[in-house]
KOLLO-556209 format. One line per field, with one value per atom (N, C-alpha, C, O): x negated, y, z; residue in three letters. Coordinates in pm, whole numbers, plus 50000, padded with zeros to 5 digits. Layout:
// KOLLO-556209
xx (X|...);
yy (Y|...);
zz (Z|...);
type (Ala|...);
END
This chain:
// KOLLO-556209
xx (49918|49966|49903|49812|49935|49916|49964|50078|49808|49898|49868|49764|49975|50005|49906|49850|49898|49760|49870|49823|50035|50092|50041|49962|50082|50081|49911|49899|49813|49699|49622|49510|49728|49647|49803|49819|49911|49971|49984|49943|50060|50077|49920|49943|49834|49675|49635|49602|49645|49642|49741|49688|49848|49980|49950|49990|49842|49854|49750|49766|49629|49537|49525|49451|49633|49613|49661|49617|49805|49907|49774|49770|49699|49634|49524|49518|49476|49386|49474|49436|49626|49712|49725|49729|49727|49732|49558|49537|49481|49340|49353|49354|49362|49366|49460|49463|49574|49649|49607|49658|49516|49463|49357|49308|49305|49152|49211|49157|49323|49414|49430|49363|49507|49501|49449|49482|49279|49203|49066|48997|49086|49069|49157|49099|49301|49370|49314|49264|49319|49288|49146|49123|49078|48940|48921|48818|49065|49073|48980|48945|48916|48862|48936|48970|48957|49049|49032|48911|49113|49129|49049|49011|49049|48992|48929|48916|48831|48619|48603|48524|48721|48732|48707|48615|48806|48837|48666|48608|48625|48469|48325|48237|48380|48233|48190|48281|48049|47965|47919|47892|47855|47740|47597|47513|47564|47426|47448|47561|47374|47383|47445|47512|47399|47369|47526|47591|47600|47742|47864|47896|47944|48083|48209|48247|48250|48275|48439|48497|48444|48600|48684|48754|48700|48866|48786|48823|48695|48675|48731|48819|48629|48679|48780|48794|48914|49003|49108|49230|49012|49140|49024|49074|48895|48848|48917|48862|49022|49044|49204|49256|49242|49367|49344|49286|49366|49252|49253|49318|49156|49109|49193|49169|49344|49418|49539|49604|49531|49679|49599|49680|49455|49429|49395|49367|49375|49414|49547|49584|49615|49785|49782|49770|49800|49789|49788|49873|49630|49534|49596|49637|49600|49648|49854|49911|49900|50006|50039|50146|49920|49916|50006|50097|50005|50055|49907|49813|49949|49905|49890|50000|49790|49844|49818|49752|49891|49995|49847|49769|49813|49672|49699|49733|49667|49643|49544|49431|49548|49510|49328|49230|49361|49185|49143|49031|49296|49261|49272|49231|49331|49373|49188|49078|49206|49145|49151|49069|49249|49307|49360|49386|49358|49417|49547|49569|49671|49780|49802|49870|49696|49701|49653|49715|49484|49497|49624|49639|49687|49805|49922|49962|49925|50070|50060|50152|49878|49786|49834|49850|49852|49791|49928|49920|50069|50213|50253|50317|50128|50214|50159|50197|50091|50002|50070|50090|50121|50210|50359|50403|50438|50531|50505|50577|50415|50368|50325|50391|50223|50263|50318|50301|50418|50615|50674|50785|50633|50762|50702|50790|50638|50581|50653|50739|50677|50778|50651|50542|50699|50606|50582|50478|50656|50622|50564|50522|50552|50435|50321|50245|50262|50141|50114|49997|50181|50174|50163|50226|50022|50035|49859|49775|49846|49731|49604|49526|49615|49459|49350|49229|49389|49312|49315|49262|49390|49411|49299|49240|49253|49126|49132|49222|49078|49067|48957|48864|48916|48843|48833|48916|48687|48661|48492|48378|48556|48440|48391|48433|48215|48223|48076|48011|48016|47936|47786|47718|47761|47644|47680|47634|47775|47865|47994|48040|48058|48127|48138|48079|48212|48243|48367|48408|48391|48519|48566|48494|48651|48650|48790|48863|48825|48942|49050|49006|49145|49196|49166|49132|49182|49123|48991|48988|48915|48756|48788|48770|48830|48829|48865|48803|49028|49068|48970|48952|48922|48850|48744|48732|48661|48515|48474|48362|48574|48551|48699|48699|48772|48910|48921|48914|48940|48955|48827|48820|48694|48553|48522|48478|48578|48527|48689|48643|48739|48865|48813|48746|48822|48755|48641|48634|48540|48439|48465|48422|48581|48603|48655|48593|48749|48862|48748|48789|48645|48607|48453|48355|48482|48392|48435|48378|48551|48619|48637|48589|48741|48709|48557|48543|48435|48323|48311|48259|48353|48320|48421|48386|48544|48591|48588|48634|48538|48413|48351|48360|48245|48128|48185|48118|48315|48303|48335|48336|48367|48434|48576|48636|48633|48792|48780|48684|48859|48906|48939|49037|48866|48941|48886|48778|48883|48830|48891|49000|48812|48852|48990|49039|49051|49218|49338|49451|49239|49339|49294|49353|49203|49131|49190|49184|49243|49283|49409|49466|49470|49623|49682|49633|49802|49896|49968|50056|49890|49954|50058|50056|50160|50278|50323|50440);
yy (49918|49963|50134|50159|50234|50335|50452|50498|50513|50579|50709|50743|50783|50942|51088|51088|51152|51269|51359|51471|51345|51360|51329|51407|51173|51101|51106|51092|51115|51094|51256|51269|51367|51536|51545|51495|51558|51622|51578|51640|51418|51407|51379|51323|51379|51365|51508|51515|51609|51743|51767|51830|51739|51777|51665|51655|51596|51479|51534|51559|51564|51625|51788|51848|51820|51975|52000|52084|51878|51850|51783|51861|51685|51683|51838|51888|51868|52001|52153|52241|52071|52215|52125|52166|52037|51932|51931|51888|51949|51959|52138|52181|52219|52361|52410|52530|52291|52333|52291|52341|52200|52080|52198|52178|52298|52375|52464|52567|52444|52632|52555|52583|52483|52417|52429|52445|52402|52330|52478|52484|52553|52676|52751|52841|52739|52772|52705|52755|52559|52485|52531|52536|52557|52616|52768|52834|52810|52965|53063|53164|53024|53122|53127|53029|53286|53362|53245|53223|53119|53062|53162|53117|53244|53296|53334|53393|53302|53257|53172|53192|53033|52909|53004|52987|53080|53098|53171|53160|53227|53228|53208|53244|53096|52980|52939|52926|52902|52805|52786|52841|52680|52560|52614|52597|52682|52763|52904|52938|52978|53124|53156|53254|53051|53088|53040|53087|52962|52973|53024|53117|52916|53013|52966|52850|53058|53068|52932|52895|52905|52830|52905|52872|52999|53136|53046|52931|53097|53050|52944|52919|52842|52687|52617|52526|52703|52663|52766|52765|52875|52937|52837|52799|52812|52782|52640|52586|52549|52423|52465|52426|52536|52604|52708|52726|52719|52723|52633|52637|52512|52439|52348|52262|52317|52260|52282|52217|52437|52521|52553|52584|52553|52573|52493|52518|52346|52195|52226|52186|52261|52208|52257|52196|52406|52488|52461|52442|52471|52443|52344|52370|52199|52105|52054|51946|52194|52156|52290|52326|52343|52493|52595|52634|52663|52812|52843|52786|52979|53084|53010|52965|52977|53020|53156|53259|53097|53247|53291|53198|53393|53469|53545|53653|53434|53470|53581|53568|53664|53802|53775|53849|53589|53568|53675|53725|53713|53853|53758|53782|53662|53565|53575|53539|53614|53631|53584|53614|53491|53438|53282|53261|53189|53016|53042|52990|53115|53121|53151|53105|53254|53302|53193|53158|53128|52998|52840|52751|52858|52742|52813|52761|52946|53004|53015|53054|52971|53035|52857|52851|52755|52579|52596|52591|52618|52652|52681|52638|52808|52858|52791|52854|52698|52633|52515|52441|52472|52338|52345|52250|52486|52490|52515|52453|52596|52626|52456|52419|52345|52262|52157|52086|52137|52109|52174|52127|52290|52305|52227|52222|52186|52102|52010|51982|51943|51830|51727|51768|51585|51497|51578|51643|51576|51589|51709|51751|51782|51932|51916|52004|51753|51785|51640|51651|51504|51397|51464|51565|51375|51396|51453|51429|51540|51621|51615|51683|51455|51396|51456|51458|51485|51534|51681|51743|51742|51893|51937|51887|52072|52118|52214|52298|52205|52260|52356|52284|52454|52538|52627|52683|52596|52662|52745|52699|52908|52992|53039|53087|52957|53069|53110|53076|53198|53316|53292|53367|53131|53126|53074|53143|52933|52960|52866|52848|52800|52797|52686|52663|52601|52430|52339|52413|52294|52242|52116|52077|52033|51913|51908|52003|51788|51727|51696|51658|51701|51736|51604|51634|51479|51339|51371|51349|51412|51432|51546|51518|51647|51737|51726|51772|51631|51576|51512|51526|51446|51288|51376|51390|51443|51430|51604|51637|51688|51860|51902|51980|51841|51944|51856|51906|51701|51645|51649|51718|51585|51663|51726|51701|51902|52016|52088|52169|52082|52051|51916|51935|51863|51792|51795|51766|51847|51915|52017|52032|52076|52197|52138|52165|52066|52028|51928|51893|51901|51821|51943|51912|52044|52112|52223|52279|52233|52237|52195|52236|52072|51966|51949|51915|51979|51934|52021|51981|52190|52344|52290|52329|52204|52187|52130|52168|52002|51901|51941|51910|52041|52089|52176|52176|52257|52304|52269|52336|52129|52062|52005|51933|52088|52075|51852|51778|51834|51639|51625|51688|51551|51553|51418|51424|51288|51199|51182|51229|51092|51073|51007|50996|50962|50942|51122|51144|51191|51332|51371|51446|51324|51390|51280|51298|51176|51105|51112|51087|51148|51208|51037|50933|51090|50959|50927|50984|50771|50745|50653|50537|50709|50646|50560|50523);
zz (50006|50028|50003|50082|49920|49926|50001|50002|50095|50169|50122|50065|50152|50091|50132|50242|50084|50114|50186|50204|50247|50294|50401|50453|50480|50569|50597|50718|50551|50571|50628|50676|50602|50653|50696|50585|50740|50832|50920|51017|50946|51087|51131|51238|51125|51147|51227|51346|51143|51218|51337|51428|51355|51448|51607|51723|51502|51669|51732|51852|51672|51720|51778|51856|51701|51759|51887|51966|51912|51998|52144|52240|52155|52210|52257|52369|52177|52154|52308|52385|52250|52351|52523|52639|52481|52633|52654|52768|52613|52724|52731|52847|52646|52700|52785|52813|52852|52875|53038|53137|53037|53149|53167|53278|53119|53146|53190|53230|53190|53289|53449|53549|53441|53556|53688|53805|53556|53612|53692|53794|53594|53670|53754|53814|53780|53898|53991|54092|53959|54098|54182|54303|54085|54139|54158|54165|54166|54205|54136|54197|53945|53886|53747|53680|53713|53571|53509|53511|53431|53294|53134|53026|53165|53054|53019|52911|53142|53178|53062|52969|53079|53011|52825|52746|52814|52639|52606|52499|52700|52661|52606|52527|52739|52734|52627|52544|52576|52506|52543|52650|52492|52521|52497|52585|52375|52317|52299|52267|52311|52310|52100|52066|52010|51873|51881|51787|51965|51884|51923|51997|51835|51883|52002|52014|52068|52214|52158|52055|52318|52251|52217|52121|52268|52130|52009|51985|51950|51761|51724|51641|51843|51774|51748|51666|51887|51835|51777|51793|51688|51560|51429|51323|51457|51340|51325|51229|51383|51399|51327|51223|51408|51319|51176|51068|51199|51016|50930|50826|50981|50872|50875|50791|50980|50939|50840|50759|50905|50819|50675|50588|50628|50521|50470|50353|50515|50387|50382|50271|50424|50440|50291|50185|50325|50227|50056|49969|50063|49970|49881|49768|49955|49848|49882|49892|49891|49831|49732|49683|49722|49590|49663|49590|49819|49876|49931|49986|49877|50062|50183|50217|50269|50378|50528|50535|50606|50661|50733|50751|50765|50828|51029|51076|51076|51157|51228|51180|51306|51370|51412|51424|51429|51498|51625|51632|51764|51841|51987|52100|51941|52051|52176|52134|52278|52415|52508|52594|52532|52692|52605|52486|52732|52696|52662|52553|52716|52703|52497|52406|52517|52361|52258|52158|52316|52190|52200|52116|52320|52384|52195|52091|52257|52129|52037|51966|51968|51826|51772|51650|51828|51872|51785|51662|51858|51899|51679|51583|51738|51584|51460|51362|51430|51321|51344|51248|51485|51460|51383|51317|51405|51326|51199|51121|51147|50995|50949|50852|51006|50970|50942|50843|51068|51035|50933|50907|50849|50721|50614|50528|50588|50532|50465|50549|50370|50324|50253|50214|50249|50180|50047|50038|49964|49781|49777|49669|49894|49862|49859|49817|49922|49967|49857|49819|49790|49744|49653|49622|49568|49412|49401|49314|49535|49493|49545|49611|49465|49517|49408|49429|49334|49190|49179|49087|49290|49250|49300|49396|49212|49185|49342|49349|49409|49563|49564|49528|49580|49535|49718|49790|49727|49916|49889|49890|49864|49895|50066|50171|49970|50136|50120|50022|50238|50185|50113|50043|50170|50118|49922|49832|49890|49758|49777|49890|49648|49686|49629|49524|49686|49646|49556|49467|49555|49489|49453|49361|49482|49441|49454|49486|49428|49414|49517|49625|49509|49655|49778|49892|49739|49754|49859|49980|49801|49799|49980|50098|49925|50017|50117|50212|50135|50212|50315|50436|50229|50357|50363|50485|50314|50360|50326|50287|50349|50407|50538|50634|50502|50560|50737|50849|50690|50831|50884|50986|50838|50908|51002|51115|50890|50946|51067|51147|51072|51219|51291|51392|51275|51396|51497|51616|51391|51458|51610|51724|51498|51607|51711|51814|51727|51796|51907|52017|51872|51943|52003|52071|51957|52032|52131|52225|52077|52200|52311|52417|52284|52414|52482|52600|52382|52463|52547|52652|52542|52628|52752|52864|52748|52836|52897|53005|52891|52965|53035|53154|52980|53003|53127|53230|53122|53246|53378|53480|53354|53513|53509|53590|53330|53343|53361|53337|53388|53458|53291|53249|53206|53047|53003|53063|52933|52886|52806|52773|52751|52546|52518|52405|52642|52624|52579|52535|52619|52621|52490|52412|52477|52319|52228|52106|52271|52176|52161|52054|52273|52260|52322|52367|52292|52261|52164|52100|52156|52010|51984|52025|51906|51867|51762|51760);
type (Met|Met|Met|Met|Lys|Lys|Lys|Lys|Ile|Ile|Ile|Ile|Ser|Ser|Ser|Ser|Met|Met|Met|Met|Tyr|Tyr|Tyr|Tyr|Glu|Glu|Glu|Glu|Ala|Ala|Ala|Ala|Ser|Ser|Ser|Ser|Ile|Ile|Ile|Ile|Pro|Pro|Pro|Pro|Thr|Thr|Thr|Thr|Phe|Phe|Phe|Phe|Leu|Leu|Leu|Leu|His|His|His|His|Ser|Ser|Ser|Ser|Leu|Leu|Leu|Leu|Arg|Arg|Arg|Arg|Ser|Ser|Ser|Ser|Leu|Leu|Leu|Leu|Lys|Lys|Lys|Lys|Ala|Ala|Ala|Ala|Ile|Ile|Ile|Ile|Leu|Leu|Leu|Leu|Gln|Gln|Gln|Gln|Lys|Lys|Lys|Lys|Gly|Gly|Gly|Gly|Val|Val|Val|Val|Ala|Ala|Ala|Ala|His|His|His|His|Ala|Ala|Ala|Ala|Glu|Glu|Glu|Glu|Ser|Ser|Ser|Ser|Lys|Lys|Lys|Lys|Lys|Lys|Lys|Lys|Tyr|Tyr|Tyr|Tyr|Glu|Glu|Glu|Glu|Pro|Pro|Pro|Pro|Thr|Thr|Thr|Thr|Leu|Leu|Leu|Leu|Leu|Leu|Leu|Leu|Ala|Ala|Ala|Ala|Thr|Thr|Thr|Thr|Thr|Thr|Thr|Thr|Arg|Arg|Arg|Arg|Leu|Leu|Leu|Leu|Ala|Ala|Ala|Ala|Pro|Pro|Pro|Pro|Asp|Asp|Asp|Asp|Met|Met|Met|Met|Phe|Phe|Phe|Phe|Pro|Pro|Pro|Pro|Leu|Leu|Leu|Leu|Thr|Thr|Thr|Thr|Arg|Arg|Arg|Arg|Gln|Gln|Gln|Gln|Val|Val|Val|Val|Gln|Gln|Gln|Gln|Ile|Ile|Ile|Ile|Ala|Ala|Ala|Ala|Ser|Ser|Ser|Ser|Asp|Asp|Asp|Asp|Ala|Ala|Ala|Ala|Ala|Ala|Ala|Ala|Lys|Lys|Lys|Lys|Gly|Gly|Gly|Gly|Ala|Ala|Ala|Ala|Ala|Ala|Ala|Ala|Ala|Ala|Ala|Ala|Arg|Arg|Arg|Arg|Leu|Leu|Leu|Leu|Ala|Ala|Ala|Ala|Gly|Gly|Gly|Gly|Val|Val|Val|Val|Asp|Asp|Asp|Asp|Ala|Ala|Ala|Ala|Pro|Pro|Pro|Pro|Lys|Lys|Lys|Lys|Phe|Phe|Phe|Phe|Glu|Glu|Glu|Glu|Asp|Asp|Asp|Asp|Asn|Asn|Asn|Asn|Glu|Glu|Glu|Glu|Thr|Thr|Thr|Thr|Thr|Thr|Thr|Thr|Met|Met|Met|Met|Ala|Ala|Ala|Ala|Asp|Asp|Asp|Asp|Leu|Leu|Leu|Leu|Ile|Ile|Ile|Ile|Ala|Ala|Ala|Ala|Arg|Arg|Arg|Arg|Ile|Ile|Ile|Ile|Asp|Asp|Asp|Asp|Lys|Lys|Lys|Lys|Thr|Thr|Thr|Thr|Ile|Ile|Ile|Ile|Asp|Asp|Asp|Asp|Tyr|Tyr|Tyr|Tyr|Leu|Leu|Leu|Leu|Gln|Gln|Gln|Gln|Ser|Ser|Ser|Ser|Phe|Phe|Phe|Phe|Lys|Lys|Lys|Lys|Pro|Pro|Pro|Pro|Glu|Glu|Glu|Glu|Gln|Gln|Gln|Gln|Leu|Leu|Leu|Leu|Asp|Asp|Asp|Asp|Gly|Gly|Gly|Gly|Ser|Ser|Ser|Ser|Glu|Glu|Glu|Glu|Asp|Asp|Asp|Asp|Arg|Arg|Arg|Arg|Thr|Thr|Thr|Thr|Ile|Ile|Ile|Ile|Thr|Thr|Thr|Thr|Ile|Ile|Ile|Ile|Pro|Pro|Pro|Pro|Thr|Thr|Thr|Thr|Pro|Pro|Pro|Pro|Arg|Arg|Arg|Arg|Gln|Gln|Gln|Gln|Thr|Thr|Thr|Thr|Phe|Phe|Phe|Phe|Thr|Thr|Thr|Thr|Phe|Phe|Phe|Phe|Pro|Pro|Pro|Pro|Gly|Gly|Gly|Gly|Leu|Leu|Leu|Leu|Val|Val|Val|Val|Phe|Phe|Phe|Phe|Leu|Leu|Leu|Leu|Arg|Arg|Arg|Arg|His|His|His|His|Trp|Trp|Trp|Trp|Ala|Ala|Ala|Ala|Leu|Leu|Leu|Leu|Pro|Pro|Pro|Pro|Asn|Asn|Asn|Asn|Phe|Phe|Phe|Phe|Phe|Phe|Phe|Phe|Phe|Phe|Phe|Phe|His|His|His|His|Val|Val|Val|Val|Thr|Thr|Thr|Thr|Thr|Thr|Thr|Thr|Ala|Ala|Ala|Ala|Tyr|Tyr|Tyr|Tyr|Asn|Asn|Asn|Asn|Leu|Leu|Leu|Leu|Leu|Leu|Leu|Leu|Arg|Arg|Arg|Arg|His|His|His|His|Asn|Asn|Asn|Asn|Gly|Gly|Gly|Gly|Val|Val|Val|Val|Glu|Glu|Glu|Glu|Ile|Ile|Ile|Ile|Gly|Gly|Gly|Gly|Lys|Lys|Lys|Lys|Gly|Gly|Gly|Gly|Asp|Asp|Asp|Asp|Tyr|Tyr|Tyr|Tyr|Leu|Leu|Leu|Leu|Gly|Gly|Gly|Gly|Arg|Arg|Arg|Arg|Val|Val|Val|Val|Ser|Ser|Ser|Ser);
END
């Protein structure tokens, strides 16, 4: 049986975004239980030259909504990237989930060969849809979700692999 582009993308993004939301909520609860401002977690980073948690969540959101839009051949909504608090980040994930839930399978199915172009500051990449999804969109998305998880874990938030994987249904 062949898997559809919709099934390979939208449910995967939704599942991991829900897990990311849950670990951010655990971060808030952790900060409150330790009597410090949860916004401190939003600004945390592992190294001076890396993006903080806020940017990791923004990029994960952009990767998911951008991939869906590109595969469907539509423009993704632009989010302002002005989140500064954990509540802001959770709200952004909710907006991203809402956007992804608006897609229907017929919008993405058949996009395996659609030409996807990704301009970056250094060069422009061009892929067929399936290669884009498997080798660019999903790895980029998971990189930033994983980094967000690691930032919270590094700061003492009691989360584990089960939180990252989320509830499998």
